[in-house]
DSSP file (Angstrom, degrees, kcal/mol; ACC not computed):
  #  RESIDUE AA STRUCTURE BP1 BP2  ACC     N-H-->O    O-->H-N    N-H-->O    O-->H-N    TCO  KAPPA ALPHA  PHI   PSI    X-CA   Y-CA   Z-CA
    1    1 A M              0   0    0      0, 0.0     2,-0.1     0, 0.0     0, 0.0   0.000 360.0 360.0 360.0 138.9    0.0    0.0    0.0
    2    2 A A        -     0   0    0      1,-0.1     3,-0.0     3,-0.0     0, 0.0  -0.392 360.0-108.9 -68.3 141.4    1.3    3.4   -0.9
    3    3 A K        -     0   0    0     -2,-0.1    -1,-0.1     1,-0.1     2,-0.0  -0.543  41.1-110.1 -69.8 133.8    2.3    5.8    1.9
    4    4 A P        -     0   0    0      0, 0.0     2,-0.5     0, 0.0    -1,-0.1  -0.332  25.6-121.3 -67.5 150.5   -0.1    8.6    2.3
    5    5 A I        -     0   0    0     26,-0.1     2,-0.3    -3,-0.0     3,-0.0  -0.785  31.1-159.3 -91.7 126.7    1.0   12.1    1.3
    6    6 A T     >  -     0   0    0     -2,-0.5     4,-2.0     1,-0.1     5,-0.2  -0.692  29.2-114.9-106.0 161.9    0.7   14.5    4.2
    7    7 A I  H  > S+     0   0    0     -2,-0.3     4,-3.4     1,-0.2     5,-0.2   0.910 119.3  54.6 -58.0 -42.2    0.6   18.3    4.1
    8    8 A T  H  > S+     0   0    0      1,-0.2     4,-1.8     2,-0.2    -1,-0.2   0.882 104.7  53.5 -62.4 -37.4    3.9   18.4    5.9
    9    9 A T  H  4 S+     0   0    0      2,-0.2     4,-0.3     1,-0.2    -1,-0.2   0.929 115.3  40.6 -59.0 -46.2    5.5   16.2    3.2
   10   10 A V  H >< S+     0   0    0     -4,-2.0     3,-2.0     1,-0.2     4,-0.3   0.941 112.2  53.5 -69.3 -47.3    4.3   18.7    0.5
   11   11 A E  H >< S+     0   0    0     -4,-3.4     3,-1.3     1,-0.3    -1,-0.2   0.851 102.2  60.3 -60.0 -34.4    5.1   21.9    2.4
   12   12 A G  T 3< S+     0   0    0     -4,-1.8    -1,-0.3     1,-0.2    62,-0.3   0.575 105.3  49.9 -68.2 -11.4    8.7   20.7    3.0
   13   13 A R  T <  S+     0   0    0     -3,-2.0    11,-0.6    -4,-0.3     2,-0.5   0.323  84.1 104.3-111.2   4.4    9.2   20.6   -0.8
   14   14 A I  E <   -A   23   0A   0     -3,-1.3     2,-0.3    -4,-0.3     9,-0.2  -0.767  48.6-175.3 -93.2 131.4    7.9   24.0   -1.7
   15   15 A H  E     -A   22   0A   0      7,-2.9     7,-3.0    -2,-0.5     2,-0.7  -0.831  26.9-122.1-120.2 158.2   10.5   26.6   -2.6
   16   16 A L  E     +A   21   0A   0     -2,-0.3     2,-0.4     5,-0.2     5,-0.2  -0.904  39.7 164.0-102.7 116.1   10.4   30.3   -3.4
   17   17 A V  E >   -A   20   0A   0      3,-2.7     3,-1.8    -2,-0.7    -2,-0.0  -0.996  68.4  -7.8-136.5 129.9   11.9   30.9   -6.8
   18   18 A R  T 3  S-     0   0    0     -2,-0.4    -1,-0.1     1,-0.3     3,-0.1   0.825 128.8 -58.1  55.8  35.1   11.4   34.2   -8.8
   19   19 A G  T 3  S+     0   0    0      1,-0.3     2,-0.4    -3,-0.0    -1,-0.3   0.617 117.4 109.3  74.0  15.7    8.8   35.3   -6.2
   20   20 A R  E <  S-A   17   0A   0     -3,-1.8    -3,-2.7    82,-0.0     2,-0.5  -0.905  73.0-120.9-121.1 150.5    6.7   32.2   -6.8
   21   21 A K  E     +A   16   0A   0     -2,-0.4    81,-3.4    -5,-0.2    82,-0.6  -0.786  47.3 171.5 -84.8 128.2    6.0   29.2   -4.7
   22   22 A V  E     -AB  15 101A   0     -7,-3.0    -7,-2.9    -2,-0.5     2,-0.4  -0.931  31.7-144.9-138.6 157.0    7.2   26.2   -6.8
   23   23 A I  E     -AB  14 100A   0     77,-2.1    77,-2.8    -2,-0.3    -9,-0.1  -0.988  31.4-121.3-120.7 136.9    7.8   22.4   -6.4
   24   24 A L  E  >  - B   0  99A   0    -11,-0.6     4,-2.7    -2,-0.4     3,-0.5  -0.367  21.1-111.7 -78.1 155.4   10.7   20.9   -8.3
   25   25 A D  H  > S+     0   0    0     73,-2.2     4,-2.6     1,-0.2     5,-0.2   0.848 115.5  54.9 -56.4 -37.2   10.3   18.1  -10.8
   26   26 A R  H  > S+     0   0    0     72,-0.2     4,-1.7     2,-0.2    -1,-0.2   0.895 113.2  43.0 -66.3 -37.8   12.1   15.5   -8.7
   27   27 A D  H  > S+     0   0    0     -3,-0.5     4,-2.0     2,-0.2    -2,-0.2   0.909 114.1  49.2 -77.2 -40.9    9.7   16.2   -5.7
   28   28 A L  H  X S+     0   0    0     -4,-2.7     4,-2.1     2,-0.2    -2,-0.2   0.911 111.5  50.8 -63.0 -41.8    6.6   16.3   -7.9
   29   29 A A  H  X>S+     0   0    0     -4,-2.6     5,-2.6    -5,-0.3     4,-1.1   0.915 110.0  50.0 -62.2 -40.9    7.6   13.0   -9.6
   30   30 A E  H  <5S+     0   0    0     -4,-1.7    -1,-0.2    -5,-0.2    -2,-0.2   0.879 108.2  52.3 -67.9 -34.3    8.1   11.4   -6.2
   31   31 A L  H  <5S+     0   0    0     -4,-2.0    -1,-0.2     1,-0.2    -2,-0.2   0.873 113.3  45.0 -67.9 -37.1    4.7   12.5   -5.0
   32   32 A Y  H  <5S-     0   0    0     -4,-2.1    -1,-0.2    -5,-0.2    -2,-0.2   0.625 114.1-118.2 -81.3 -11.9    3.1   11.0   -8.2
   33   33 A G  T  <5S+     0   0    0     -4,-1.1     2,-0.3     1,-0.3    -3,-0.2   0.787  75.6 112.3  82.5  24.0    5.1    7.8   -7.8
   34   34 A V  S   <S-     0   0    0     -5,-2.6    -1,-0.3    -6,-0.2    -2,-0.1  -0.831  72.4 -92.1-124.9 167.9    7.0    8.1  -11.2
   35   35 A S     >  -     0   0    0     -2,-0.3     4,-2.3     1,-0.1     5,-0.2  -0.423  30.4-121.7 -74.4 153.5   10.6    8.8  -12.1
   36   36 A T  H  > S+     0   0    0      1,-0.2     4,-2.7     2,-0.2     5,-0.2   0.878 114.4  55.2 -63.4 -35.1   11.8   12.3  -12.7
   37   37 A R  H  > S+     0   0    0      2,-0.2     4,-2.5     1,-0.2    -1,-0.2   0.940 106.9  49.6 -61.3 -46.3   12.8   11.4  -16.2
   38   38 A A  H  > S+     0   0    0      2,-0.2     4,-2.1     1,-0.2    -2,-0.2   0.917 111.9  48.9 -60.0 -42.0    9.2   10.1  -17.0
   39   39 A L  H  X S+     0   0    0     -4,-2.3     4,-2.4     1,-0.2    -2,-0.2   0.971 112.7  47.0 -61.5 -51.2    7.7   13.3  -15.6
   40   40 A N  H  X S+     0   0    0     -4,-2.7     4,-2.7     1,-0.2    -1,-0.2   0.864 110.6  52.3 -59.2 -39.1   10.1   15.5  -17.6
   41   41 A Q  H  X S+     0   0    0     -4,-2.5     4,-2.5    -5,-0.2    -1,-0.2   0.891 108.8  50.6 -65.0 -38.4    9.5   13.5  -20.8
   42   42 A A  H  X S+     0   0    0     -4,-2.1     4,-1.5    -5,-0.2    -2,-0.2   0.921 111.2  48.8 -64.7 -43.4    5.7   13.9  -20.3
   43   43 A V  H  < S+     0   0    0     -4,-2.4     3,-0.3     2,-0.2    -2,-0.2   0.938 111.3  48.8 -60.9 -48.1    6.2   17.7  -19.9
   44   44 A K  H >< S+     0   0    0     -4,-2.7     3,-1.0     1,-0.2    -2,-0.2   0.900 111.8  49.4 -60.8 -43.1    8.4   17.9  -23.0
   45   45 A R  H 3< S+     0   0    0     -4,-2.5    -1,-0.2     1,-0.2    -2,-0.2   0.765 123.2  31.8 -67.3 -23.5    5.9   16.0  -25.1
   46   46 A N  T >< S+     0   0    0     -4,-1.5     3,-2.4    -3,-0.3     4,-0.3  -0.079  73.0 137.8-122.6  35.0    3.0   18.1  -24.0
   47   47 A I  G X   +     0   0    0     -3,-1.0     3,-1.8     1,-0.3    -1,-0.1   0.781  65.7  67.6 -56.1 -28.4    4.7   21.4  -23.5
   48   48 A Q  G 3  S+     0   0    0      1,-0.3    -1,-0.3    -3,-0.2    -2,-0.1   0.769  96.7  56.8 -60.9 -23.1    1.7   23.3  -25.1
   49   49 A R  G <  S+     0   0    0     -3,-2.4    -1,-0.3    -6,-0.2    -2,-0.2   0.527  96.8  68.7 -83.2  -8.1   -0.3   22.3  -22.1
   50   50 A F  S <  S-     0   0    0     -3,-1.8    -1,-0.2    -4,-0.3     5,-0.1  -0.881  76.9-150.1-119.6  97.6    2.0   23.9  -19.6
   51   51 A P    >>  -     0   0    0      0, 0.0     3,-2.4     0, 0.0     4,-1.8  -0.265  28.2-108.7 -64.7 155.0    1.9   27.7  -19.8
   52   52 A D  T 34 S+     0   0    0      1,-0.3    -2,-0.0     2,-0.2     0, 0.0   0.735 119.0  59.0 -56.1 -26.5    5.1   29.6  -18.9
   53   53 A E  T 34 S+     0   0    0      1,-0.2    -1,-0.3    47,-0.0     3,-0.1   0.554 110.1  44.3 -77.8  -8.9    3.5   30.8  -15.7
   54   54 A F  T <4 S+     0   0    0     -3,-2.4    47,-3.7     1,-0.3     2,-0.3   0.792 123.0  17.5-100.7 -38.6    3.0   27.2  -14.6
   55   55 A V  E  <  +C  100   0A   0     -4,-1.8    -1,-0.3    45,-0.2     2,-0.3  -1.000  64.1 159.1-140.6 139.2    6.3   25.5  -15.4
   56   56 A F  E     -C   99   0A   0     43,-1.8    43,-3.2    -2,-0.3     2,-0.3  -0.980  39.0-105.3-152.6 157.7    9.8   26.8  -16.2
   57   57 A R  E     -C   98   0A   0     -2,-0.3    41,-0.2    41,-0.2     2,-0.2  -0.662  36.0-121.3 -83.8 141.5   13.3   25.6  -16.1
   58   58 A L        -     0   0    0     39,-2.6     2,-0.1    -2,-0.3    38,-0.1  -0.479  25.1-120.2 -73.2 149.5   15.5   26.8  -13.3
   59   59 A T     >  -     0   0    0     -2,-0.2     4,-2.4     1,-0.1     5,-0.2  -0.459  31.0-104.0 -79.4 164.9   18.7   28.7  -14.2
   60   60 A T  H  > S+     0   0    0      1,-0.2     4,-2.2     2,-0.2     5,-0.1   0.865 123.1  50.9 -55.2 -38.7   22.0   27.3  -13.2
   61   61 A E  H  > S+     0   0    0      2,-0.2     4,-1.9     1,-0.2    -1,-0.2   0.872 109.8  49.1 -67.4 -40.0   22.3   29.8  -10.4
   62   62 A E  H  > S+     0   0    0      2,-0.2     4,-1.9     1,-0.2    -2,-0.2   0.903 112.6  47.9 -65.6 -44.2   18.8   29.0   -9.1
   63   63 A A  H  X S+     0   0    0     -4,-2.4     4,-1.5     1,-0.2    -2,-0.2   0.892 111.7  50.5 -66.4 -39.9   19.5   25.2   -9.1
   64   64 A D  H  X S+     0   0    0     -4,-2.2     4,-0.8    -5,-0.2    -1,-0.2   0.901 108.8  52.2 -66.8 -36.7   22.8   25.8   -7.3
   65   65 A T  H  < S+     0   0    0     -4,-1.9     3,-0.4     1,-0.2    -1,-0.2   0.887 110.3  47.6 -62.7 -40.2   21.1   27.9   -4.6
   66   66 A L  H  < S+     0   0    0     -4,-1.9    -1,-0.2     1,-0.2    -2,-0.2   0.767 113.3  47.9 -77.4 -22.1   18.6   25.2   -4.0
   67   67 A R  H  < S+     0   0    0     -4,-1.5    -1,-0.2    -5,-0.2    -2,-0.2   0.554  86.0 122.0 -88.5 -10.0   21.3   22.5   -3.8
   68   68 A S    ><  -     0   0    0     -4,-0.8     3,-1.5    -3,-0.4    -3,-0.1  -0.237  64.9-138.3 -59.7 136.4   23.4   24.7   -1.4
   69   69 A P  T 3  S+     0   0    0      0, 0.0    -1,-0.2     0, 0.0     4,-0.1   0.688  98.5  71.5 -69.4 -12.2   24.2   23.1    1.9
   70   70 A S  T 3  S+     0   0    0      2,-0.1     2,-0.3    -5,-0.1    -2,-0.1   0.648  73.5 102.9 -74.6 -13.8   23.5   26.4    3.6
   71   71 A V  S <  S-     0   0    0     -3,-1.5     2,-0.3    -6,-0.1    -5,-0.0  -0.550  80.6-120.2 -72.2 130.7   19.8   26.0    2.9
   72   72 A T        -     0   0    0     -2,-0.3     2,-0.3     1,-0.1    -1,-0.1  -0.538  25.4-139.8 -73.7 128.8   18.0   24.9    6.1
   73   73 A L        -     0   0    0     -2,-0.3     2,-0.1    -4,-0.1    -1,-0.1  -0.657   9.6-130.0 -88.5 144.5   16.3   21.6    5.6
   74   74 A T     >  -     0   0    0     -2,-0.3     4,-2.3   -62,-0.3     5,-0.2  -0.342  32.8-102.4 -75.6 169.3   12.8   20.9    7.1
   75   75 A E  H  > S+     0   0    0      1,-0.2     4,-1.5     2,-0.2     5,-0.1   0.919 123.7  53.3 -61.2 -40.3   12.3   17.8    9.2
   76   76 A A  H  4 S+     0   0    0      1,-0.2     4,-0.3     2,-0.2     3,-0.3   0.925 112.2  44.4 -62.0 -44.2   10.6   16.1    6.2
   77   77 A E  H >4 S+     0   0    0      1,-0.2     3,-1.3     2,-0.2    -1,-0.2   0.898 110.7  54.7 -68.3 -37.5   13.5   16.9    3.9
   78   78 A A  H 3< S+     0   0    0     -4,-2.3    -1,-0.2     1,-0.3    -2,-0.2   0.776 107.3  50.7 -64.7 -29.4   16.1   15.8    6.6
   79   79 A N  T 3< S+     0   0    0     -4,-1.5    -1,-0.3    -3,-0.3    -2,-0.2   0.395  83.2 119.7 -93.7   3.7   14.4   12.4    6.9
   80   80 A R  S <  S-     0   0    0     -3,-1.3    -3,-0.0    -4,-0.3    -4,-0.0  -0.405  76.2 -92.1 -70.4 148.4   14.4   11.6    3.2
   81   81 A S     >  -     0   0    0      1,-0.1     4,-2.5    -2,-0.1     5,-0.3  -0.208  22.9-132.8 -58.8 139.4   16.2    8.5    2.1
   82   82 A Q  H  > S+     0   0    0      1,-0.2     4,-3.0     2,-0.2     5,-0.3   0.856 107.9  59.6 -63.3 -32.6   19.9    9.0    1.0
   83   83 A I  H  > S+     0   0    0      2,-0.2     4,-1.2     3,-0.2    -1,-0.2   0.914 108.3  43.5 -64.0 -40.7   19.1    7.0   -2.0
   84   84 A V  H  > S+     0   0    0      2,-0.2     4,-0.7     1,-0.2    -2,-0.2   0.970 123.3  35.2 -68.0 -54.5   16.4    9.4   -3.2
   85   85 A T  H  X S+     0   0    0     -4,-2.5     4,-0.9     1,-0.2     3,-0.5   0.835 113.0  60.1 -73.8 -29.7   18.4   12.6   -2.4
   86   86 A G  H >X S+     0   0    0     -4,-3.0     3,-0.7    -5,-0.3     4,-0.5   0.874  98.1  57.3 -65.9 -35.8   21.8   11.1   -3.4
   87   87 A S  H >< S+     0   0    0     -4,-1.2     3,-0.7    -5,-0.3    -1,-0.2   0.802 102.7  56.5 -66.7 -29.7   20.7   10.4   -6.9
   88   88 A Q  H >< S+     0   0    0     -4,-0.7     3,-1.5    -3,-0.5    -1,-0.3   0.757  94.0  65.9 -75.2 -23.7   19.9   14.1   -7.4
   89   89 A K  H << S+     0   0    0     -4,-0.9    -1,-0.2    -3,-0.7    -2,-0.2   0.728 104.4  47.0 -67.0 -19.1   23.3   15.2   -6.4
   90   90 A H  T << S+     0   0    0     -3,-0.7    -1,-0.3    -4,-0.5    -2,-0.2   0.090  79.8 143.2-109.5  19.1   24.5   13.5   -9.6
   91   91 A R    <   -     0   0    0     -3,-1.5    -3,-0.1     1,-0.1     5,-0.0  -0.333  65.6 -98.1 -61.5 141.0   21.9   15.0  -11.9
   92   92 A D    >   -     0   0    0      1,-0.2     3,-2.2     2,-0.1    -1,-0.1  -0.472  29.5-141.5 -64.5 120.0   23.3   15.7  -15.4
   93   93 A P  T 3  S+     0   0    0      0, 0.0    -1,-0.2     0, 0.0     3,-0.1   0.667  95.4  70.3 -62.7 -15.3   24.1   19.4  -15.3
   94   94 A R  T 3  S+     0   0    0      1,-0.2     2,-0.7     2,-0.0    -2,-0.1   0.722  94.2  61.7 -70.4 -18.8   22.9   19.8  -18.8
   95   95 A F  S <  S-     0   0    0     -3,-2.2    -1,-0.2     3,-0.0     3,-0.1  -0.841  76.0-162.5-112.9  93.4   19.4   19.2  -17.7
   96   96 A L        -     0   0    0     -2,-0.7   -36,-0.1     1,-0.1   -37,-0.0  -0.418  30.3 -96.0 -73.0 148.1   18.2   21.8  -15.2
   97   97 A P        -     0   0    0      0, 0.0   -39,-2.6     0, 0.0     2,-0.3  -0.243  29.9-125.1 -66.2 148.9   15.2   21.0  -13.1
   98   98 A Y  E     - C   0  57A   0    -41,-0.2   -73,-2.2    -3,-0.1     2,-0.5  -0.726  19.1-149.2 -87.0 146.4   11.7   22.1  -14.0
   99   99 A A  E     -BC  24  56A   0    -43,-3.2   -43,-1.8    -2,-0.3     2,-0.5  -0.980   6.3-153.2-119.1 129.8    9.9   24.1  -11.4
  100  100 A F  E     -BC  23  55A   0    -77,-2.8   -77,-2.1    -2,-0.5   -45,-0.2  -0.874  24.6-113.0-107.3 128.8    6.1   23.8  -11.2
  101  101 A N  E     -B   22   0A   0    -47,-3.7   -79,-0.3    -2,-0.5   -47,-0.0  -0.340  31.7-178.3 -61.6 134.0    4.0   26.7   -9.9
  102  102 A W              0   0    0    -81,-3.4   -80,-0.2     1,-0.1    -1,-0.1   0.297 360.0 360.0-119.5   7.8    2.4   25.7   -6.6
  103  103 A S              0   0    0    -82,-0.6    -1,-0.1     0, 0.0   -81,-0.1   0.534 360.0 360.0 -86.4 360.0    0.4   28.8   -5.7
């Protein structure tokens, strides 16, 4: 049985980028139970369904800021599996994360 998604789980994955509340592709994919790659492929295949105000790619600087160790982790983020978070440390730098508007 799938683990229920709690408000705390979702809140811990929301970031403020460009003045918008967003959730990153890796976190959205995990919430939907799919791989980040599968989610991003679906977005690319259906980009006309995703307006610019809903989904955008992070810049290198934005992605680096979100990966920075100085960012304070919430309890939910701190408890995430190293396998899940570790794989993101090695994400191909050519493919910057998508950010999905959460407001």
